[in-house]
N, C-alpha and C positions, 0 to 999 in steps of 0.2 A: 816921352812920347809913347814909348812902347807900353807902358803901364796903362795909360789912358786908352790906348787902342784895345788892349786886352779887356779892359773894363767894359768898353762898348760892346765887344764881341760877346761877353758873358751876359750882358743885359739883353742882347738880341736873342740869345739861346734860352732865356728863362721862359717857362710856360706862360701862356696868355692868361690863364685863370689866376695865376699868382699876381699878375699885374692889375686885375680887376678889383675894384673896391668891394668889400664884403657888405651884403645887404643886412640891414639891421634886423634882429630877431624880434618877432611879435610876442608879446607876453599877454595871455588871456587872463583877465581878472574878473572873477564872478563875485558878485555881491552876495551877502548872506541870504537876502530875500530870493534871489534867483536860484541859489543852491537849494533852498527849502522847497521852491516850486518844482525843481527837477526831482528831488527826492519824493515829493508828494505824488508827482506824475508816475514815477517808477512804482510806488506803492499801489497806486490805482491799477496800473497795468498788471502787477502781480496778483492783486485781489481779483481782477477780472478773469485772469487765466485760471486761478484757483476755483473761482465760481463756475466757470465753464466746464472745468474738469469734473467738479462735483455734480454738476447738472447732467453731464454725459453718463457718469456712473449711475446716478439715480434713474435716468431714462433707461439705461440698459437693464438695471435691476427690475424696473417696472415692466419692461417688455418680457423679461423672463417669467415674472409672476403671471402676467396676462396669458402667456403661452401655456404655462402650467395649468391655469384655470380652464382654458379652452380644452386642453387635453383631458382634464378631470371631468368636465361637462360631457365631452364626447364619450368617455368611458362609462358614464352613469346615465346616459340618455335613454329613457324608456319610450317605446312607440307602440301604442295599443291599436289593434285591428279587430274588428268584429266580423265574423264570418258565419255563413249559413250553408248547410249541406243537408240533403235529404236521402243520402245513400251511404252505407258503410261498405267500402270496397273489401275490407278484410273479412267481414262477416257475410258479405254478399247478400245483404238484405236492406230493405228500406228502413232507414234510421234517421230521423230528423234531429239535427243538432244546431244550436246557436251558441257560439262561444266567443270569448274575447281572448286574444293572444298577445303577449308582449314580444314583439319582434325587435325590440331595441337592444341596447347594451347594458342596461342597468334596471334595477327593480322599479316598479311603479306602484304608488299608493293611490288606489282608485278612490277619489273623493265622492263622485256622483256619476250616475248613468241614467239618462232620461230617454224615453222613447216617445215617438209621435206617429200617429196614423190618421190621415184625413183631417188634419188640423187639430186633433185632440192630443193633449199632452198626458203622459203617464210616467209615474215614478218607477214602476217595475214592468218587466215584460209580462208577468203573470196578469197584472191588471189589464194590460192591453188585450191579451189573448182571451181573457174572460169577457171583456166588453164586446169584442168582435165575434168570438167563436164559442162562447159559453163553456169555457174551460172548467170552471167550478162545477157546472152541472155534470160534466163527464166524470170529474173526480168523485162527486157525491154518488153517482150511479155505481161506480166501481166499488166504492166502500160499502155500499148497501148490498151488492151482490156478494162481496167477500164476507160480510158479517152473517149472511144467511147460510153460507156453506164454507166453513173454515177448512175443510179437507182439501179444497182445490185453491191454488194461488191464482185467483182471477186477476189480481193486479199484474202479475207477470204474463199470464196467458193472453189477456186482452190488450196489453200494451199500456203499462203505466208510464207516467212522465216524471221527469226529475227537473227541478228548478233550483236556482241559487241566487242570492242577493249579492251583487258585486261591491256594493258600497262599503268603503273602509277596508277593502281587501288589499293585501300586499301581494303583488304578482311579480315573481322573479322573471328575469329575462330568459326567453326561450320557453316559458311555461304558458299554459292556457287555463281558462276557467270556463266551465260549461254553464251557460245561462239557462238553457232549456234543452231537454233531450227526451225523445219519445220514439219507441219502436212502432212501426205500423202493424196493424192487425185488422181483422174483419170487424171487430167491435168498434174501433176508433177510426174507421175509414172516412166517415163524413167529416169528423173533426180534422183529420189529417189533411184532407183536400181544402178545407176552409183556410187552415193556417198556411198551406202551401201557396194558395192564391194571393195572399196578402204579404207574404214574407218579404218579398223584394221591394215592397212599397213602404215598409216600416223604416222610419228615420231613427238613428241612434246618435246621441251626443254624449260624450264622456269627458269628464274633467279629472285629471290625475296629476300627481306631482312626483318628482324624482327625490332621491335621498338628499339632494342639495337644495330641496324646496323650490326647484324650478317647476312651475306648473304649466300645463298645456291642455288644450281642448282638441278633440278629434271627432270627426263625423263618420258616417257610414262609408264615405269615399276615402277614408284614411287621410284626410287633409288635416294637418296638425297646425295649430296656432298657439303661440306662447301667450300666457295671461299672467297677471300679477298674482292672482290666487283663485281658488275655487269657491270662496265664500259667497260671492254674488251669484254663482251659478247653481248652488245647491238649493233644494227646496225642502 
């Protein structure tokens, strides 16, 4: 009796979990086709991740190239301005000057410069001044006086003028090119006044290119527009 009693006591003190039946283990079985599908999906995900990483690297490289190009354009950007003045402060005398200055950051290759006055178009400033103010007649008169008496420099004494053709000129940044220059004198007083009256009404249009072959047009008001090239604007 005592042994049966002791056995019952032991059974009462055994853990509850030990008395519960164990749950059957689940065994996952994948067929070969399912395994191949999973492997294919993993390969696709890896390829997509690799493609995305390559795309991001290429995009970053392209952004660096674009930024470098913008910086290069900014460092080589020319900006031409045409100015007119009728007095030389340093010399303290009346001195008419028309010049073009490169106020940009890079050299400018001047392809063409055209002038207009009262609806008429001119390829050079000399053509315009000759048409409106008989510039050539003044030049011929000075040459005739100079040839009659070579002992006196009438060209300097009476106020000779200097001109230049800007077409196909390379103008460095910070430099300027004088298009027309004349010192006032008693001999050229009438010519001076004629030119002074129309100077501010003359329209100037210039087409030029940078060293990177970026081309622009600019007018008298210094308004710059980018163009494909200057071939259609040259005459």
